[in-house]
DOKEVEX-34969 format. One record per residue (C-alpha): residue number from 1; z, y, x. Coordinates in steps of 0.25 Angstrom, whole numbers. Each point is the difference from the previous one (the first is absolute). Layout:
<sites>
SITE seq z y x
SITE NUM Z Y X
...
</sites>
This chain:
<sites>
SITE seq z y x
SITE 1 -72 155 46
SITE 2 8 -11 -6
SITE 3 11 -10 4
SITE 4 2 -13 -7
SITE 5 15 -1 -2
SITE 6 0 -15 -2
SITE 7 -6 -2 14
SITE 8 7 12 7
SITE 9 14 1 -6
SITE 10 6 7 11
SITE 11 -9 11 0
SITE 12 2 2 -15
SITE 13 15 -1 1
SITE 14 0 11 11
SITE 15 -9 9 -8
SITE 16 10 -1 -12
SITE 17 -9 -7 -9
SITE 18 7 -4 -13
SITE 19 -11 -3 -9
SITE 20 -15 -3 -1
SITE 21 -9 8 2
SITE 22 7 10 8
SITE 23 -9 11 6
SITE 24 5 9 12
SITE 25 -7 11 8
SITE 26 4 -1 15
SITE 27 -2 12 9
SITE 28 4 -2 14
SITE 29 8 -11 -4
SITE 30 8 8 -11
SITE 31 -2 -6 -14
SITE 32 -2 8 -14
SITE 33 1 -9 -12
SITE 34 -11 1 -10
SITE 35 4 2 -15
SITE 36 -12 1 -10
SITE 37 -10 -7 -8
SITE 38 -8 -11 8
SITE 39 -14 8 -1
SITE 40 -9 6 10
SITE 41 3 14 -5
SITE 42 15 -2 2
SITE 43 -2 -6 14
SITE 44 -8 12 4
SITE 45 9 10 -6
SITE 46 12 -7 7
SITE 47 -7 1 14
SITE 48 -4 15 -3
SITE 49 14 4 -3
SITE 50 7 -8 11
SITE 51 -11 1 11
SITE 52 -10 11 -4
SITE 53 -7 0 13
SITE 54 -3 -15 -1
SITE 55 -9 1 -12
SITE 56 -9 11 -7
SITE 57 8 9 -8
SITE 58 15 1 0
SITE 59 13 5 -6
SITE 60 -3 -7 -14
SITE 61 12 -5 -8
SITE 62 1 -15 0
SITE 63 -1 -8 -13
SITE 64 12 -4 -8
SITE 65 7 -13 4
SITE 66 -5 -10 -11
SITE 67 0 -12 9
SITE 68 9 -12 -4
SITE 69 5 -7 12
SITE 70 3 -15 1
SITE 71 14 -1 6
SITE 72 0 -8 13
SITE 73 11 -10 0
SITE 74 10 2 11
SITE 75 12 -8 -4
SITE 76 8 -8 10
SITE 77 -2 -15 -1
SITE 78 11 -8 -6
SITE 79 10 -7 9
SITE 80 -2 -15 0
SITE 81 11 -10 -4
SITE 82 5 -11 9
SITE 83 -11 -10 3
SITE 84 -11 9 -4
SITE 85 -10 8 8
SITE 86 3 15 1
SITE 87 -11 10 -3
SITE 88 -1 11 10
SITE 89 -8 13 1
SITE 90 -1 15 3
SITE 91 13 3 -7
SITE 92 9 -10 6
SITE 93 -6 -7 12
SITE 94 6 9 11
SITE 95 14 0 -6
SITE 96 0 -15 -3
SITE 97 -4 -5 14
SITE 98 10 9 7
SITE 99 11 -11 -3
SITE 100 0 -15 1
SITE 101 -11 -10 2
SITE 102 -13 1 -8
SITE 103 -12 -10 2
SITE 104 -11 8 -7
SITE 105 -14 -4 -4
SITE 106 -10 12 0
SITE 107 -12 -5 -9
SITE 108 -11 4 -9
SITE 109 -2 -6 -14
SITE 110 -15 -4 3
SITE 111 3 -7 13
SITE 112 -3 -15 -1
SITE 113 10 -4 11
SITE 114 11 9 -7
SITE 115 -3 -7 -14
SITE 116 2 -14 7
SITE 117 13 3 6
SITE 118 6 7 -12
SITE 119 7 -12 -5
SITE 120 5 -4 14
SITE 121 6 14 2
SITE 122 8 0 -14
SITE 123 5 -14 4
SITE 124 5 5 13
SITE 125 7 11 -6
SITE 126 7 -10 -9
SITE 127 3 -9 12
SITE 128 8 11 7
SITE 129 7 6 -12
SITE 130 14 -3 6
SITE 131 -3 5 14
SITE 132 0 15 5
SITE 133 -15 0 1
SITE 134 -8 8 -10
SITE 135 -14 -3 -4
SITE 136 -9 11 -5
SITE 137 -15 4 -2
SITE 138 -8 13 0
SITE 139 -13 1 -7
SITE 140 -9 8 10
SITE 141 -10 4 -11
SITE 142 12 8 -7
SITE 143 8 4 12
SITE 144 -11 3 11
SITE 145 9 10 8
SITE 146 11 -11 1
SITE 147 -10 -10 6
SITE 148 -6 10 9
SITE 149 13 4 6
SITE 150 4 -15 2
SITE 151 -13 -2 8
SITE 152 -6 -10 -10
SITE 153 -15 -3 4
SITE 154 -2 -13 -9
SITE 155 5 -7 -12
SITE 156 9 -7 -1
SITE 157 9 6 11
SITE 158 14 -5 2
SITE 159 11 7 7
SITE 160 15 -1 2
SITE 161 8 13 0
SITE 162 14 0 6
SITE 163 6 14 -1
SITE 164 -13 6 -2
SITE 165 -7 -7 12
SITE 166 -11 -9 -2
SITE 167 -4 -14 6
SITE 168 -14 -5 -5
SITE 169 -1 -14 -5
SITE 170 -10 -9 7
SITE 171 -1 -14 -6
SITE 172 -5 -9 -11
SITE 173 3 5 -14
SITE 174 10 -11 -4
SITE 175 14 -1 -4
SITE 176 3 -7 13
SITE 177 -7 11 9
SITE 178 7 11 -7
SITE 179 14 -7 2
SITE 180 -2 -2 14
SITE 181 -5 14 3
SITE 182 13 6 -6
SITE 183 8 -10 7
SITE 184 -6 4 13
SITE 185 0 15 -2
SITE 186 13 2 -9
SITE 187 8 -13 2
SITE 188 12 5 -7
SITE 189 -8 4 -13
SITE 190 -3 -15 -3
SITE 191 5 -13 2
SITE 192 -3 -6 14
SITE 193 -7 9 11
SITE 194 -7 1 13
SITE 195 -12 -9 -5
SITE 196 -14 2 5
SITE 197 -9 8 -9
SITE 198 -12 -8 -5
SITE 199 -13 3 7
SITE 200 -9 11 -6
SITE 201 -11 -6 -8
SITE 202 0 11 -10
SITE 203 -14 6 -3
SITE 204 1 15 -4
SITE 205 -9 9 -8
SITE 206 -3 12 8
SITE 207 5 13 -7
SITE 208 -11 10 -1
SITE 209 4 13 8
SITE 210 -13 7 3
SITE 211 -2 15 -2
SITE 212 -8 3 -13
SITE 213 -14 5 3
SITE 214 -2 15 0
SITE 215 -8 5 -12
SITE 216 -14 7 2
SITE 217 -2 14 -6
SITE 218 1 0 -15
SITE 219 8 -13 0
SITE 220 14 -3 -3
SITE 221 8 -3 13
SITE 222 9 -13 0
SITE 223 13 3 6
SITE 224 12 -10 3
SITE 225 11 -3 10
SITE 226 -9 1 12
SITE 227 -6 13 -2
SITE 228 8 8 -11
SITE 229 9 9 9
SITE 230 -10 3 10
SITE 231 -10 4 -10
SITE 232 8 9 -8
SITE 233 5 8 12
SITE 234 -13 8 0
SITE 235 -9 6 -11
SITE 236 2 -1 -15
SITE 237 0 -13 -7
SITE 238 1 -2 -15
SITE 239 5 -14 -1
SITE 240 2 -10 -11
SITE 241 11 -10 1
SITE 242 -3 -12 -10
SITE 243 2 -14 -4
SITE 244 -13 -9 -3
SITE 245 7 -5 -13
</sites>
């Protein structure tokens, strides 16, 4: 089987993936990492050694590890200066939203609506730089687990977090609507307060959340967020965790 880590980052993170490609053999949910040359012979010998009854032969020595890995980037995004949009992700999201007020944009770089509101979002961060409100963004193509946990189903999705508790934004994607939304839901975080939020005229791009199709015999199964855990609980699965690039 295979898992595209750019689409299913939470799966790869939970599996301890730190470079691409990473190969692991799962037996009843328990992983054994592959170390060896990326050849048919090495794959066969690895399975024979670690799951001898799953393939013909068995107990052969695995090939020496000559695989050079591309180190996966896992650094914490930098904190933003006053008036700038903070960049949040897997490494700092939960810790950050526990305190203060955060108006956060969950987006995908390819999304047309996201591109059109990017300038407005930056301008809003500048406008509220002297207030207790923080403005941030999360790239859901890079931090899928964060967006999944936040209940993101379309792009852009905007939510106001206060002490970790979210309030979804519904309104036009304008400076005026953002301001009124914060005034209504966190009146002490911005000048004014208790104004009605703008009507919801935002058109969302629906996020894809369907289970990958099961593979026919002799084909590579495609696993992801929706079926990985359930699948590896039974049988033996040699899985490639990769990135298309």
